[in-house]
C-alpha positions as CSV (number, residue, x, y, z in Angstrom):
1,M,355.0,63.1,104.9
2,T,354.4,66.7,105.8
3,Y,353.9,68.2,109.2
4,T,351.1,70.7,108.4
5,G,349.5,69.9,111.7
6,L,352.4,71.6,113.6
7,F,351.5,75.0,112.4
8,D,347.8,74.5,113.3
9,E,348.9,73.5,116.8
10,K,351.0,76.6,117.2
11,R,348.1,78.7,116.1
12,K,345.8,76.9,118.6
13,E,348.3,77.5,121.4
14,E,348.5,81.2,120.5
15,Q,344.7,81.4,120.4
16,I,344.4,79.6,123.7
17,S,346.9,82.0,125.4
18,K,345.1,85.0,123.9
19,L,341.8,83.6,125.2
20,K,343.3,83.0,128.7
21,K,344.5,86.6,128.8
22,E,341.1,87.8,127.7
23,V,339.4,85.6,130.4
24,K,341.8,87.1,133.0
25,N,340.9,90.6,131.9
26,L,337.2,89.8,131.9
27,K,337.5,88.5,135.5
28,E,339.2,91.7,136.5
29,I,336.5,93.7,134.8
30,S,333.9,91.6,136.6
31,K,335.5,92.2,140.0
32,E,335.5,96.0,139.3
33,H,331.9,95.8,138.2
34,Q,331.0,94.0,141.4
35,K,332.7,96.7,143.5
36,L,331.0,99.5,141.6
37,N,327.7,97.7,141.9
38,G,328.2,97.4,145.7
39,K,329.1,101.1,145.9
40,L,326.0,102.0,143.9
41,R,323.8,99.9,146.2
42,E,325.2,101.6,149.3
43,E,324.6,105.0,147.7
44,I,321.0,104.0,146.9
45,E,320.4,102.9,150.5
46,K,321.8,106.3,151.7
47,L,319.5,108.1,149.3
48,K,316.5,106.1,150.5
49,K,317.3,107.0,154.1
50,E,317.7,110.7,153.1
51,I,314.3,110.6,151.3
52,E,312.7,109.1,154.4
53,L,314.2,111.8,156.6
54,L,313.1,114.5,154.2
55,Q,309.5,113.2,154.0
56,F,309.4,112.9,157.8
57,G,310.7,116.5,158.2
58,N,308.3,117.8,155.6
59,E,305.4,116.2,157.3
60,N,306.5,117.7,160.7
61,L,306.9,121.1,159.1
62,G,303.7,120.9,157.3
63,I,305.3,121.0,153.8
64,Y,303.6,118.7,151.4
65,R,304.0,117.9,147.8
66,E,301.6,119.7,145.6
67,S,300.3,116.5,144.0
68,E,299.5,114.9,147.3
69,V,297.7,117.9,148.7
70,K,295.9,118.4,145.4
71,K,294.7,114.8,145.3
72,D,293.6,114.8,149.0
73,L,291.7,118.0,148.6
74,Q,290.1,117.0,145.4
75,E,288.8,113.8,147.0
76,I,287.3,115.8,149.9
77,V,285.7,118.3,147.6
78,K,284.3,115.6,145.5
79,K,282.7,113.9,148.5
80,L,281.3,117.1,149.8
81,K,279.8,118.0,146.4
82,E,278.1,114.7,146.2
83,N,276.5,115.4,149.6
84,L,275.4,118.8,148.3
85,K,273.8,117.2,145.2
86,V,271.8,114.9,147.4
87,A,270.8,117.8,149.7
88,K,269.4,120.1,147.1
89,P,266.3,118.0,146.2
90,L,265.6,117.4,149.9
91,I,265.7,121.2,150.5
92,Q,263.2,121.7,147.7
93,K,261.0,118.9,149.0
94,Y,261.1,120.2,152.6
95,P,261.6,123.9,152.5
96,K,260.4,124.5,156.1
97,N,263.3,122.4,157.5
98,V,265.5,125.3,158.5
99,F,268.2,123.2,160.2
100,F,268.8,121.1,157.2
101,R,269.0,124.1,154.9
102,I,271.4,125.9,157.2
103,S,273.6,122.7,157.4
104,T,273.8,122.4,153.7
105,D,274.6,126.1,153.3
106,T,277.4,125.6,155.8
107,L,278.6,122.6,153.9
108,A,278.7,124.6,150.7
109,S,280.7,127.4,152.4
110,I,283.2,124.8,153.7
111,V,283.7,123.4,150.2
112,K,284.5,127.0,149.1
113,E,287.0,127.4,151.9
114,I,288.7,124.1,151.1
115,N,289.2,125.2,147.5
116,N,290.7,128.5,148.7
117,I,293.0,126.7,151.1
118,A,294.1,124.4,148.2
119,K,294.9,127.5,146.1
120,R,296.9,129.1,148.9
121,I,298.9,125.9,149.6
122,K,299.7,125.5,146.0
123,N,301.0,129.0,145.8
124,R,303.1,128.5,149.0
125,I,304.8,125.4,147.7
126,N,305.8,127.0,144.4
């Protein structure tokens, strides 16, 4: 009768001890990962607060992002142009209505001024 199983048990014990060491190392790595994750979350919170402060300050100083101003002004210009498109046929239909014609001319000049303001703001930001 041979004891071949003795060598297998020895290898299993060695493998178990190696795995226990590896588990211990992995637990330490997990703890370090959790600490780093916590630090990153704290830093993210700090950055969010800083962004809020910067946005608040920019709003108070009148500094805006180009994209926000551009979108807002484009929407305003679009609405005003729609009003002008409606007004043109009415002016042609009722040419004697001086007040309506003057108001539409004023609206057209306001649209031009808004476009000029948008250009100046864009240049000021850059």
